[in-house]
N, C-alpha and C positions, 0 to 999 in steps of 0.2 A: 521536359514538363514543358507545356505552352501556356499562354495568357489567354482567355476568351471573354469575348465584351458581346453582349446578344442586343441585336438592334432590328427594330422595325421599319420598313420602309413605308416612309410617309408623302402625303401628296406633295410637298414641296421637291422631293427627291426625284421625281419621274418626271418625263418628258409627255409631250403629246401624244405619243404613240402608247403612253403607258406602262414602259419600261424605265428602269435608273436610268438617268442621264449622266453618261460615264464620269465629267466631272465631280460630280458628288459621292461618288465612289472615293475621290481622292482624298475629300473632307473627312469620309468616314473612317479611310485609312490613318488620317492626320488624330482623328479623336479616338483611335483605338492606341495610336503608339502614346498619345498623353494621356490616357487610363493607364498604361501600361505604367510610363513612368512615374505617376503618382502612387497607385496602388499596389504595383508589383515590385519596382524599384526603389521604392521611398524617397524620390527625387522628382517631386512633381514641378511643372513649368511654371508655377508661379515661386517657388523656391529656389529653382533654378535659373529661370530668367527674370521675372520680374525683382525678388527680393536677393537673385546671386550672382555669380559675376560668369555662369556659363549659358551657354545656351545648344541646340543640337538642328542645325539646318541640313536642310535634305539636300544632298549632292548629286543624287543619282535615283532614276524609278524607272522599274520594268513592270509593266502591268498585262495579263492576259485575262480577257473576259470571256468565260467560258459558256456562259448561260445568261438570259435573260432573268431580270429579277424585276418584280412588278409590285404595286401597291400592295399594303399591308402582308408581304413576304415578311417572314423573322430569318434575319440573317445572324448568325453565328461567325463572329470575327475572331481567328484564333492565330496570335503571333508567337514566332519563336526568333532565336536568334539562329541566324546563319553562319556567322564570322564576326569574331571582336577582335579588330586591330588593338593597336595601340590609342588610337582616338576615332577609329571609325567602328559604326555599329551595323554589320549588313544584316536586316531580318526580311523574314518571310510570313506573309500575312495572304490568310486562306478564307474566303467568307463561302460559307455555306447555307444553303437551305434543306434542312434535314440532311441527306447524305451527299444532294447534288453539291458539287464546286460550281459555283458561279463568278467567282475572281479570284485571281491570285497575283500578288503582289510583292515587288522584291525592291523594298525601299532601304537607300544606305543614307545614313545619319552621318555627320561627324561633331563630336566632342570637343567646342572651341571657348575660348576665352573670349568673352563678348568685348571687352576693352581693346583689345588688340584683335580682334576678327582673325585670330589664330588656332590652328588645333592644338589643344592639349592633351595630355594624359587622361585617360579617364580613371578617374580616383581609385583605388584598390576595393574600398568597401561597396562602391557601385557598381566595378566591375562584377565582384563575388556575385550581386544580387542580379545581373544580368545573364551570368553564366549557368545560372538555375535555369535558365530558359531556352538552352542551347537545345537545337534540333536534333532530335536522334533520328536516324537515318535507318 
């Protein structure tokens, strides 16, 4: 199973050439991850970071830009879990417009204790919800 978010490309997302300015994709990726944690995992950033003891900083990112996205395109961001370690979360996020892949990202996050700024084990109940989104080949 994967998690999906639909997003329309806005004027603020494009550069003078009329295509998505690549740093904006990273904001869209972060938004997709944030939505996944809140709506699918059940541990939103407010509960986790603002009110709680944890955080999930990005520690690695790879991205491939396959085709240009333009103003008013509608992209579907699809998130799946590639690998789940003790504290690491490796994701794959694919952005499509229709059937065309526009961008492919492979972020790695680490589940940490904010007070110690150190990795901690992902709690079992959160891990179980994350595993529901495991990538299937």
